[in-house]
TITI-711422 format. One record per residue (C-alpha): x, y, z. Coordinates in steps of 0.02 Angstrom, whole numbers, padded with zeros to 5 digits, always signed. Layout:
XYZ;...
// end
This chain:
-01797-00334-00675;-01710-00165-00684;-01525-00134-00671;-01425+00008-00595;-01263+00053-00682;-01148+00153-00568;-01057+00277-00679;-01012+00420-00563;-00828+00387-00528;-00691+00507-00582;-00567+00370-00630;-00419+00462-00554;-00305+00309-00569;-00335+00311-00758;-00271+00487-00782;-00222+00563-00901;-00350+00465-01003;-00490+00524-00887;-00428+00702-00867;-00566+00763-00982;-00676+00610-01007;-00780+00506-00886;-00713+00332-00853;-00867+00237-00918;-00840+00317-01089;-00660+00258-01108;-00658+00144-01259;-00619-00041-01252;-00591-00101-01432;-00674+00060-01491;-00833+00045-01387;-00858+00132-01219;-00841+00019-01068;-01019+00054-01016;-01084+00001-01187;-01010-00171-01158;-01100-00176-00990;-01265-00130-01073;-01239-00270-01200;-01213-00393-01056;-01374-00337-00971;-01470-00357-01134;-01404-00535-01155;-01483-00577-00988;-01651-00497-01029;-01626-00335-00932;-01672-00184-01037;-01729-00055-00907;-01580+00035-00836;-01548+00175-00712;-01377+00257-00729;-01305+00349-00579;-01195+00492-00638;-01087+00627-00558;-00920+00668-00641;-00947+00739-00817;-01126+00676-00813;-01176+00770-00970;-01048+00675-01074;-01129+00510-01024;-01305+00577-01055;-01255+00645-01225;-01183+00480-01282;-01316+00359-01220;-01469+00472-01219;-01628+00379-01172;-01549+00214-01226;-01659+00188-01378;-01508+00182-01495;-01441+00038-01391;-01603-00060-01373;-01635-00015-01191;-01726+00116-01086;-01613+00227-00983;-01654+00346-00840;-01524+00448-00747;-01496+00490-00562;-01373+00631-00533;-01265+00650-00377;-01234+00831-00334;-01108+00777-00202;-01019+00608-00188;-01137+00483-00105;-01036+00321-00108;-01092+00160-00189;-01247+00135-00080;-01290+00320-00072;-01288+00337-00261;-01407+00188-00278;-01523+00261-00145;-01521+00421-00245;-01608+00321-00383;-01734+00234-00269;-01886+00316-00350;-01851+00205-00502;-01820+00047-00399;-01979-00020-00322;-01943-00204-00358;-01794-00320-00354;-01648-00246-00452;-01468-00279-00503;-01320-00163-00474;-01165-00164-00585;-01020-00045-00614;-01009+00048-00778;-00820+00032-00784;-00790-00156-00780;-00756-00279-00919;-00852-00438-00890;-00957-00575-00969;-01011-00661-00808;-01176-00753-00798;-01288-00622-00718;-01436-00741-00726;-01343-00864-00615;-01320-00729-00481;-01505-00689-00492;-01547-00875-00475;-01441-00889-00317;-01530-00736-00247;-01702-00808-00281;-01660-00983-00220;-01602-00915-00051;-01737-00781-00036;-01596-00662+00002;-01606-00477+00040;-01439-00454-00048;-01331-00567-00155;-01154-00517-00202;-01067-00576-00359;-00897-00647-00309;-00742-00687-00410;-00569-00761-00380;-00427-00641-00425;-00238-00654-00421;-00208-00493-00323;-00349-00452-00201;-00265-00300-00119;-00370-00168-00207;-00536-00257-00182;-00651-00305-00040;-00621-00485+00015;-00776-00589+00054;-00773-00752+00152;-00924-00867+00133;-00987-01023+00218;-01019-01187+00128;-01201-01140+00092;-01147-00978+00010;-01200-00865+00154;-01075-00728+00194;-00969-00745+00350;-00851-00596+00343;-00800-00440+00244;-00630-00358+00233;-00611-00197+00133;-00446-00152+00044;-00337-00274+00144;-00150-00276+00167;-00057-00436+00122;-00061-00487+00304;-00252-00481+00298;-00271-00582+00138;-00366-00733+00202;-00442-00771+00032;-00434-00724-00152;-00624-00714-00165;-00672-00533-00192;-00826-00425-00209;-00854-00386-00394;-00973-00241-00362;-01118-00337-00441;-01266-00354-00323;-01444-00417-00331;-01546-00320-00204;-01721-00307-00134;-01798-00133-00112;-01794-00160+00078;-01609-00124+00064;-01649+00061+00064;-01700+00047+00248;-01515+00020+00285;-01449+00168+00184;-01452+00337+00269;-01505+00479+00155;-01402+00632+00109;-01232+00565+00154;-01097+00456+00078;-01134+00272+00115;-01040+00121+00050;-01115-00051+00023;-00963-00154+00069;-00903-00060+00223;-01069-00005+00297;-01229-00079+00225;-01179-00261+00203;-01091-00274+00374;-01250-00202+00452;-01356-00336+00366;-01232-00467+00424;-01239-00406+00604;-01430-00414+00602;-01433-00588+00528;-01519-00539+00367;-01506-00661+00221;-01345-00607+00137;-01267-00724+00009;-01122-00732-00111;-01126-00807-00284;-00962-00861-00365;-00969-00795-00543;-00922-00896-00694;-00837-00801-00833;-00717-00656-00854;-00711-00505-00738;-00587-00361-00737;-00598-00199-00641;-00529-00078-00770;-00471+00043-00636;-00289+00071-00683;-00189+00105-00839;-00112-00068-00827;-00285-00147-00815;-00342-00043-00965;-00204-00113-01075;-00229-00288-01005;-00416-00281-01043;-00379-00247-01226;-00261-00395-01234;-00389-00510-01153;-00523-00455-01276;-00410-00490-01424;-00364-00659-01349;-00553-00694-01338;-00543-00725-01152;-00701-00621-01132;-00860-00624-01235;-00888-00447-01300;-00931-00378-01470;-00783-00315-01570;-00841-00191-01702;-00793-00228-01882;-00767-00380-01990;-00646-00518-01942;-00554-00524-02108;-00442-00662-02043;-00422-00745-01873;-00381-00612-01745;-00392-00460-01862;-00546-00348-01864;-00572-00212-01995;-00712-00085-01976;-00808+00001-02115;-00718+00120-02233;-00546+00076-02163;-00406+00081-02294;-00252-00027-02277;-00115-00012-02407;-00066-00182-02479;+00114-00148-02429;+00064-00120-02248;+00073-00263-02123;-00059-00307-01994;+00014-00444-01885;-00133-00463-01767;-00221-00490-01659;-00274-00312-01697;-00425-00200-01722;-00433-00064-01856;-00572+00063-01827;-00687+00153-01947;-00611+00268-02078;-00433+00225-02029;-00297+00246-02159;-00138+00144-02149;+00000+00185-02274;+00132+00077-02358;+00270+00007-02249;+00172+00030-02088;+00171-00117-01967;+00024-00141-01849;+00094-00268-01728;+00010-00385-01606;-00120-00322-01482;-00139-00154-01566;-00305-00062-01575;-00338+00090-01685;-00492+00198-01653;-00595+00285-01785;-00514+00406-01908;-00336+00363-01859;-00204+00397-01991;-00044+00294-01989;+00091+00359-02106;+00221+00255-02199;+00350+00151-02104;+00265+00176-01936;+00277+00032-01813;+00152-00007-01675;+00154-00150-01551;+00040-00178-01400;-00026-00003-01427;-00200+00073-01410;-00233+00229-01513;-00397+00321-01485;-00502+00414-01613;-00438+00547-01734;-00253+00525-01696;-00115+00559-01822;+00041+00451-01821;+00180+00520-01932;+00312+00434-02036;+00425+00310-01946;+00336+00330-01779;+00385+00190-01660;+00260+00150-01520;+00277+00003-01401;+00159-00033-01256;+00083+00140-01271;-00090+00217-01253;-00126+00370-01361;-00275+00481-01321;-00400+00561-01440;-00347+00686-01573;-00161+00671-01537;-00033+00726-01664;+00129+00625-01666;+00251+00688-01797;+00389+00599-01892;+00505+00487-01794;+00419+00500-01625;+00467+00355-01511;+00384+00291-01354;+00427+00147-01240;+00326+00031-01129;+00198+00108-01012;+00187+00278-01099;+00015+00358-01090;-00026+00514-01191;-00182+00614-01149;-00305+00690-01272;-00254+00821-01400;-00067+00816-01369;+00064+00868-01496;+00231+00776-01503;+00358+00856-01620;+00474+00765-01740;+00597+00643-01663;+00529+00670-01487;+00567+00523-01373;+00465+00469-01222;+00544+00346-01099;+00458+00205-01010;+00316+00252-00895;+00303+00433-00953;+00130+00508-00942;+00083+00662-01043;-00075+00750-00988;-00205+00819-01109;-00172+00972-01220;+00017+00971-01194;+00154+01003-01322;+00319+00908-01331;+00443+01003-01438;+00536+00921-01583;+00687+00820-01530;+00642+00830-01345;+00687+00682-01235;+00558+00656-01097;+00630+00526-00980;+00549+00519-00809;+00631+00404-00685;+00570+00223-00698;+00678+00151-00559;+00532+00087-00455;+00454-00003-00603;+00619-00074-00663;+00651-00145-00491;+00483-00230-00495;+00420-00136-00341;+00239-00173-00304;+00212-00005-00220;+00302+00155-00176;+00312+00108+00008;+00395-00040+00090;+00422-00087+00271;+00534+00063+00305;+00455+00196+00196;+00509+00236+00019;+00681+00160-00003;+00809+00121-00137;+00985+00156-00197;+01038+00334-00158;+01049+00445-00311;+00992+00302-00422;+00820+00248-00360;+00798+00387-00232;+00853+00542-00326;+00828+00727-00285;+00693+00730-00420;+00603+00586-00335;+00622+00669-00165;+00544+00832-00227;+00395+00743-00304;+00361+00627-00158;+00371+00775-00038;+00248+00870-00147;+00129+00721-00143;+00143+00708+00047;+00127+00896+00072;-00025+00898-00041;-00119+00799+00091;-00089+00937+00219;-00166+01110+00227;-00066+01255+00159;+00030+01348+00293;+00051+01199+00409;+00221+01145+00477;+00318+00984+00451;+00475+00928+00544;+00622+00862+00443;+00780+00771+00499;+00915+00656+00434;+01058+00547+00486;+01238+00602+00461;+01264+00530+00286;+01294+00639+00134;+01156+00551+00038;+01029+00595+00171;+01088+00775+00178;+01065+00796-00010;+00893+00714-00013;+00827+00806+00139;+00860+00971+00053;+00760+00910-00097;+00618+00854+00018;+00614+01025+00100;+00604+01110-00070;+00459+00997-00120;+00365+01037+00041;+00394+01224+00022;+00330+01220-00157;+00158+01159-00101;+00145+01288+00038;+00211+01186+00186;+00328+01262+00315;+00477+01161+00374;+00553+01153+00548;+00721+01072+00518;+00813+00971+00650;+00961+00943+00534;+01048+00787+00605;+00937+00703+00733;+00887+00528+00787;+00716+00462+00741;+00652+00466+00922;+00702+00649+00941;+00615+00686+00776;+00456+00601+00838;+00468+00694+01003;+00478+00866+00921;+00332+00823+00807;+00216+00806+00956;+00218+00994+00977;+00046+01071+00947;+00093+01167+00790;+00167+01018+00696;+00062+00917+00573;+00186+00790+00504;+00366+00743+00479;+00497+00670+00362;+00665+00593+00395;+00798+00520+00280;+00911+00380+00340;+01030+00252+00270;+00955+00078+00261;+01018-00045+00391;+01137-00168+00312;+01153-00069+00150;+01246+00097+00162;+01217+00126-00025;+01028+00137+00002;+00920+00266+00089;+00743+00269+00155;+00625+00416+00164;+00509+00393+00313;+00347+00485+00342;+00263+00526+00508;+00092+00591+00559;+00056+00733+00678;+00078+00618+00829;+00252+00568+00772;+00195+00394+00720;+00233+00307+00555;+00095+00348+00432;-00037+00215+00405;-00057+00108+00249;-00209+00212+00201;-00106+00373+00200;+00031+00283+00104;-00096+00239-00031;-00151+00420-00043;+00028+00479-00066;+00057+00345-00198;-00096+00401-00296;-00043+00583-00296;+00135+00535-00341;+00081+00421-00484;-00036+00554-00557;+00091+00692-00527;-00061+00797-00485;+00028+00915-00366;-00036+01072-00284;+00044+01234-00341;+00043+01389-00232;+00071+01573-00268;+00243+01645-00228;+00178+01727-00070;+00115+01557-00008;+00279+01462-00029;+00329+01381+00135;+00465+01444+00251;+00610+01353+00337;+00649+01367+00522;+00752+01271+00648;+00691+01187+00807;+00769+01264+00963;+00824+01168+01119;+00752+01006+01051;+00883+00894+01134;+00864+00982+01301;+00675+00963+01300;+00690+00781+01248;+00810+00742+01391;+00700+00830+01520;+00544+00737+01463;+00633+00568+01463;+00706+00597+01635;+00533+00634+01703;+00473+00458+01658;+00591+00367+01776;+00645+00379+01958;+00812+00466+01935;+00855+00462+02119;+00832+00272+02119;+00946+00253+01968;+01076+00369+02046;+01073+00267+02206;+01114+00108+02109;+01277+00189+02050;+01285+00078+01896;+01426+00066+01770;+01367+00059+01589;+01451+00033+01420;+01359+00115+01275;+01404+00101+01091;+01321+00243+00993;+01367+00167+00825;+01420+00337+00759;+01237+00387+00763;+01144+00544+00813;+01087+00468+00979;+01257+00524+01042;+01188+00703+01036;+01041+00669+01152;+01102+00535+01273;+01236+00636+01366;+01101+00759+01420;+01002+00614+01493;+01144+00514+01569;+01221+00665+01656;+01066+00673+01768;+01070+00488+01815;+01236+00480+01906;+01301+00339+01798;+01480+00294+01762;+01476+00281+01571;+01602+00213+01450;+01549+00286+01282;+01603+00194+01124;+01597+00279+00953;+01515+00435+01028;+01531+00544+00874;+01444+00569+00708;+01507+00484+00550;+01453+00514+00370;+01492+00335+00320;+01366+00236+00421;+01494+00097+00437;+01415+00013+00587;+01249-00021+00501;+01322-00180+00428;+01397-00248+00589;+01295-00203+00743;+01310-00381+00807;+01499-00371+00794;+01502-00213+00896;+01387-00292+01025;+01523-00424+01046;+01651-00286+01072;+01538-00205+01202;+01524-00374+01290;+01713-00382+01308;+01715-00206+01381;+01575-00250+01504;+01673-00399+01570;+01839-00307+01580;+01766-00152+01664;+01648-00242+01782;+01498-00147+01715;+01319-00190+01758;+01251-00163+01583;+01304-00142+01401;+01206-00075+01255;+01220-00040+01069;+01104+00095+01000;+01083+00088+00814;+01123+00247+00712;+00938+00290+00695;+00912+00280+00883;+00771+00152+00871;+00848-00020+00894;+00929-00077+01057;+01047-00223+01085;+01077-00266+01268;+01226-00348+01353;+01207-00414+01531;+01332-00397+01673;+01415-00563+01628;+01451-00505+01451;+01312-00608+01371;+01240-00522+01216;+01052-00543+01228;+00956-00599+01077;+00811-00486+01029;+00692-00617+01097;+00785-00621+01263;+00781-00431+01272;+00593-00430+01248;+00561-00568+01375;+00678-00485+01501;+00582-00323+01489;+00416-00414+01507;+00485-00501+01662;+00539-00336+01742;+00387-00232+01696;+00254-00302+01817;+00234-00187+01964;+00288-00035+01863;+00176-00047+01710;+00062+00102+01679;-00086+00005+01610;-00152-00172+01603;-00102-00221+01426;+00054-00248+01322;+00053-00236+01132;+00149-00372+01040;+00156-00431+00858;+00062-00591+00821;+00224-00689+00789;+00285-00664+00969;+00327-00821+01067;+00202-00900+01185;+00334-00876+01320;+00283-00692+01323;+00102-00744+01350;+00147-00853+01498;+00254-00717+01579;+00118-00587+01567;-00025-00704+01616;+00063-00741+01781;+00040-00557+01825;-00135-00535+01753;-00075-00427+01608;-00170-00444+01444;-00094-00444+01271;-00150-00333+01129;-00099-00430+00973;-00050-00326+00821;+00006-00346+00643;+00192-00362+00615;+00209-00190+00534;+00288-00052+00637;+00143+00070+00608;+00022-00060+00677;+00125-00084+00835;+00141+00104+00861;-00044+00130+00832;-00084+00000+00965;+00034+00089+01084;-00079+00242+01077;-00228+00146+01146;-00284+00175+01325;-00217+00044+01445;-00068-00009+01339;+00085+00021+01446;+00219-00060+01338;+00247-00122+01161;+00389-00213+01078;+00440-00336+00946;+00573-00468+00922;+00686-00353+00821;+00752-00248+00964;+00621-00111+00948;+00526-00057+01104;+00395+00075+01145;+00360+00161+01311;+00190+00241+01280;+00203+00343+01440;+00345+00437+01357;+00309+00422+01172;+00218+00290+01066;+00366+00262+00950;+00525+00157+00951;+00660+00236+01060;+00819+00142+01106;+00881+00278+01225;+00718+00283+01320;+00716+00093+01331;+00894+00089+01399;+00849+00215+01533;+00694+00113+01575;+00798-00046+01592;+00912+00043+01716;+00758+00102+01812;+00682-00073+01817;+00845-00154+01873;+00857-00027+02014;+00674-00052+02061;+00689-00242+02073;+00870-00236+02134;+00911-00373+02009;+01054-00401+01891;+01008-00425+01709;+01103-00590+01704;+00987-00659+01841;+00835-00609+01739;+00905-00692+01582;+00946-00851+01677;+00765-00868+01729;+00689-00845+01555;+00595-00991+01477;+00669-01075+01323;+00597-01013+01159;+00588-01120+01002;+00529-01013+00856;+00580-01053+00677;+00564-00937+00527;+00560-00990+00345;+00506-00920+00176;+00424-00999+00024;+00433-00920-00148;+00255-00870-00195;+00215-00777-00357;+00116-00617-00331;-00032-00682-00429;-00047-00836-00318;-00033-00760-00144;-00220-00738-00123;-00259-00916-00179;-00127-00984-00061;-00202-00895+00089;-00379-00948+00043;-00325-01130+00025;-00231-01124+00190;-00387-01055+00274;-00491-01197+00201;-00365-01329+00255;-00363-01259+00433;-00549-01231+00458;-00557-01364+00596;-00421-01279+00700;-00421-01119+00800;-00360-00974+00694;-00292-00802+00736;-00322-00682+00591;-00233-00526+00649;-00097-00530+00516;-00087-00675+00396;-00158-00843+00450;-00100-00906+00620;-00150-01087+00654;-00146-01147+00835;-00079-01323+00869;-00054-01421+01029;+00102-01349+01107;+00133-01224+00969;+00072-01126+00819;+00114-01085+00639;+00093-00917+00553;+00090-00890+00364;+00106-00711+00305;+00127-00646+00125;+00272-00525+00108;+00215-00350+00052;+00372-00318-00052;+00440-00485-00112;+00358-00635-00199;+00373-00744-00044;+00266-00805+00100;+00342-00800+00274;+00316-00943+00394;+00344-00936+00580;+00319-01088+00690;+00339-01117+00877;+00348-01284+00963;+00390-01360+01130;+00563-01404+01064;+00676-01349+00924;+00635-01508+00826;+00447-01488+00843;+00456-01306+00789;+00563-01351+00639;+00445-01494+00589;+00294-01380+00600;+00377-01247+00494;+00429-01378+00366;+00251-01445+00359;+00176-01276+00318;+00315-01238+00194;+00276-01402+00108;+00090-01361+00101;+00120-01191+00024;+00242-01260-00105;+00108-01384-00158;-00018-01242-00177;+00097-01140-00288;+00066-01190-00467;
// end
């Protein structure tokens, strides 16, 4: 049998180590990753290999040649343009006329390849995929199999809400040549997202084989360091070059260690290394060939590649040093520092945690390089959370951060395009928006600034033909010390998780576009935005009908920017309006107490005899309603009231709702023949569903509602106007609607779940619930008689959320407690 080693990736997440070296040649304990893969193939009797190459292909060819020096025969297939995993293998099809195995050249593994081949042969499969259980499956393709090992479902690069298992695709396949009939030539084709789903759809024999042994995708800098530790802990069977002079310490040929030096181990000392007196080589340290360590140097959890020089009293902790680097006396680095090839660090230079120095750079003597590490220190799993990139103003979210994240976002757009920016009234947002604008301009992006504007007005302006994106900065609800930077696409919608990942990658690499002075972006200001917004909103309702109702309304603007736009709308509706807090504040004081102000509005409704009360949050997205009797509606009551009033006026036949919405909503809509489009709980998912044809309304149980006929984004002002229109249309008081609503019994709970166990928890829950009906839109929703339970891993915190609905409060609580108990038992 032949094997195909895929070695064409650029390894962008491993920069700066891969800035001038292909990823398969990165050393693991002083041997290239791909060499360890070749050793594994040889142990299983596979010595004919085809290597697919693209990025820096000559470097791979020069090192491995025809394979004779490594005891194998190697042929090469070169990609002139990226062809994807399947396309690159098809590019080598002239060498593959019989059954063959595919493996990545940038993994660390000792799995039993023969066992995968045996599974393939026993099932007479067309394709067999090597599978593994991992702690964090987010960056991999999840595979769900049946009891006989046949594959039931694929899910590529899931979010936490889509993690139904921790069983992932390892990128190791055994394939029959007939597979090439399913790979189109001359274009990029992927096995997991295109070829295998096509085989599955046609009922071809497609199987998974759970691998025994160690497997690590060495795709990130963290994984690179972790792989070294696992090798030294002997968790994986690979050859470590040199002689094991004592347990856990390997010394290669011609290495010199002064008797007064200390090697604590586990550690690897490469060929021709020289370690002087007083030097300490601490645990989990690896020195490449020809490394010189001067007296009194100290290394701990550090990987140093070939030909590096470490001067006197150098202190390195948790650091990776590239080839041919020169670190002079007293240099200090902290955890997470990565130094690219051929860098010079002058005497007493200091690099703070997480600093990355790209290849061929110079750090002057005494310099302090201290990039912000706030995200890492806070334990954030990713740059983005539920509300964008958020953190403490001027601590986590600094002007420096704002500039860089804007450069990363702008780098995804074409030079010369225009982005809308806005902010709330706080001083923090004002400062950070200016930094964002500077970052956008620096990568050639023009800015149309709204200054202070609500989020709905920002979205509205972004729907102009010349706009390609948007940014807004707002204080975080409930925490006036924190801010959030939110990003929008050209339709004014929150950017998708895929775009978030792209921004994160650019930000992490700090690989920003630079433009010439004549290409620097310009700044302009949107004209008549509020007037156009008011006109467009008024056109979506029957203003004459609302005027005829002659309603009295109490509106609390919560010191927010909605107070700019609403007077233009309300003046056309003939309403008698009592405005509360109708002016801008820089303090954001109401963000902590919107419920308290809803109570105040309720008192005003009762005393003034008004037909409706409302609180619009400072961002203009969340609406709290008060009926004519002064009852403050819960968010669930607001949603159900709107669903009750919508039939007869809905433009479409579907309503989009998150999967944790009460069954009461289902019953209300089914009575009128309206279908539900279930969505994930994330705001971008709900907004994306609102853009679909036939969806006439969308909302959640947090007071956020979407009127797609106006704009597919949350808009409290538009919703308030729509409520007035619906009340006039049905000639009903809101209190009568609320009185007729069904009782809702939904309970929410959380269970602490370590990050590395979330995938296993979801897989086990799926297995336990296989005999029940499941809804796998977001998390695992299990249907029960008279209710349901939903388990959903949190994307930001080490917890799993549980929602449960029952026919009574007690039954809902018992169901939630049952699932909480199950998950606690699963957590080790």
